[in-house]
N, C-alpha and C positions, 0 to 999 in steps of 0.2 A: 399595281404600284400607286397609280393615281388615286385609286379608291381608298387605299391605306392612309395616304397623306390627308385625304379629305376627312377621313374618320378621325384622325388624330387632332385635327384642327378644330373640329366642331365644338368640343367642350370649352376651349378657350374663347372661341367666338361668342358663345352664349354667355359666358361669364363676363366678358368685356362689355357686351351689349347691356347685360343686367346692370353692371355697375354705372355705366354711362347714363342709362335711363333713370337710375336712382338719383344720380347727381343732378340731372336735369330737373327732376321732380322737386328736389330740395331747393334748387335755384329758383324755380317758378314760385314755389310756396313762399320763399323768402321775399320775392318781389311783391306778391299780393299781401303778405303779412305786413310789409313796410307801408304798403299803400293804405292798409286798413287803419294804420296808426297815424297817417298823415293828418294834420289839422284841417278842419273844414270850417267854413263860415256860413252862418245862417242869419237871416235878417228878421227882426221883430216887425210887427205891424206898423210901428212908428219909425221903421228904417234904422234901428240901432243894430249894427252888425256885431254878432258874437261868435267867437271862435268855439268850435267843438273840440274839446280835448279828450284824449284817451289815456288810461292809466290802468296798471295792474295792481290790484289790492288783495293781498293774501291769496293770490292765484286766480282772482276773478277780474276779467277785464270789463271795465266800465267807461261810459262816455259822460261827459259833463260840460255845461257852459260855465264860463268864468268871465265876467264882465271887466275885471281889472286883475289879470293874473300876475301883473308885475307889482302889485300892491303889497307892501310889508306892514301897513298899519293894522292895528287891530280893530277893524271895522267891517268884519265879514259877516254875511248872512248866508247860511247854508239851507237851501230849500230842498226838502225831500218831497215825496208825492204819494198819493193814494194808489190803490190797486188798479183803478181804471184810468190812471193818468201817467204822465211821464215828465221829464224835464221841460218838455216843449209847452206844457200847460202854463208854466210861469212866463213863458214868452208870450203866448197867445193872450193872456189876460192882462199883460203889461207890467207884471210885478218886477221882472228883471230890469226893464227900462226905468221903472219908477225908483227902484233902489239905486240904480246907477246914477240917475239924474240928481239924487238926493245925497250923493257922496259916499254911497256904501258899495263895498265890493260884493256882488251877488254871485253866488255859485249854486247851480242847479244840477243835481245828479240823476241819472237813470239808475235806480236801485236794482240790484240783481233779484231775479225772481226764482227761477227753477235751477239756475247754474250755481247756486251757493253750495260749496262743499259741505258735507255733513259735519266736518270737524271744525268749521269756522262759525263762531257765534256772531249773531248780527251786531251786537254792540261792539265786538272786537273789529269787525269789518268797518263800521262807521268811525270808530276811533282811529284806525289806521288810515282811512281816507282823509280824515281831518289833519292828521299829522303830515300827510304828504302834500297837501295842497294849501294848507293854512300857514300863517306866520304870525307870530306875536300872540296877542290875547286870542283865546278860542272864539269860534264863531257863535252866533245866535242861530240855533237850529230850529227850523220851521218843520213840524212834523204832523201832517194831516193823516188821519185814518190809518191805513195799513202800515205806514212808515213808523207809527208808534212801536212797532215790534223791533225796529232798530233804535229809536230814540229813547224810549222809556227806560230800558235797561242801562243804557249809557248815562242817562240823567242821574240815576241812583248809584251806579257803580264808579263813575268818574265825573262828578259835577264840575270838578276843577278844570276839566278839559273844555268846558263850554263858557260862553259869555252870557248866555240866556237861553230860554226855551220858549218857543211859540207853539203851544199845544192846540192843534185845531181838531178837536174831537178824535183823538188818537185811540187806536186799539192798545191793548195791554195795560190799561189803567188799573184793572183789578189785580195785577200781578203784585201789587204793593198795597199795604194797608193804609188807612187814613192816618195812622200814627207816623208812618213813613212819610207821607206828604206834609204833615205838620212839621217835621224835622228837616224838610228840604230847604237848603239855602242857596237859592238861585233865582235871578229875575225871571219871572214866568208871566206870559200872557196866555190866558186860556180863552179860545174863540170857539163859538158853536152856533149852529143855526137854530132859530126858534122852533122849527118844525122837525128837528132831528130827534125823533122819539127814541131811537136806539141808543144814542150816546148822551143825550142832554143831562139826564139824571146823574150819571157817573161823573161827567165833567163838573157839574155843580157841587156834588158831594165830595169828590176826591180832590180835584184841582182847586176847588174852592177852599180847601183846608190849608193850602200853601201860604205861609206868612207873606204878606205883601203882594199877593197875586193880583193881577189885573184881569178882571172878567169882562168879556164882551160877547153879548148875544147879537147875532145879526138877525134883524126882524124879517119875518116871512122867508127865511132861508132854509134850505135842506141840509143834508149831511156835508156836502162839499160847499159850505156856505160862501167861501171866497169866490166861487164861480157865480153865485146868484147876485152878489153885489160887490164887484171888484173895487169901486170907488171907496166904499166904506171899509173894505178890507184893507185897502192901501193906507188910508188915513189912520186907521186903528194901528196898523203895524208901524208906521213911521213915528207915531206918538210914543209908542212903547220903546222903539229903538233910541229915541231921543232921551228917554228917561233913565237909560243905563249909563252911568258915569264913564265906564271903561270904553264906551263907543264914542 
């Protein structure tokens, strides 16, 4: 009799144990999920504390710095990055601090790499990110190298969503014709290194066709020219930003 009772209880025991373990796992995952989205703070070399924010953009979770998240003025600068770099690059060379000290809201994002859904276009991702974190007039987008894959399509599909474009020898320039560049109506700063043999010709020929473009060659600099001469990069950037009436 005891054997029969024990046998009839066994299925319910395992079902209950399974359900309870499942609930426990969901609870633990929820805790860690919440913790991963908690704001963190990092300090730049000159001791400017910046909060790390997390956001979901079209199903992609990304992290970004924002020096003035409470700002509603149209004075934002959105810093993208090259393939070998990240949002921290702009902290390490002082660009985030420099912009903040000069009254600009600086946002630096870690762009998605392999975790972009195949159904999401890069320009749609960037436009959605801008709409979620920016306010008022669109930001000036700084797009070095690889990040041109995000910025160039947006520049041509929705130039009205941007306040300006700082093109630092970006990829995807040849995805549009010289006539397309001649018709572009947007404040543009084109920056490139003197020794950047792979991109210099395209920057000069295509970006140089944009009406009113500001061209800046960094002497003795390579492809990531802003890394070779941060001081000249900063003075060039701030001069351009001050030339834009909307900022």
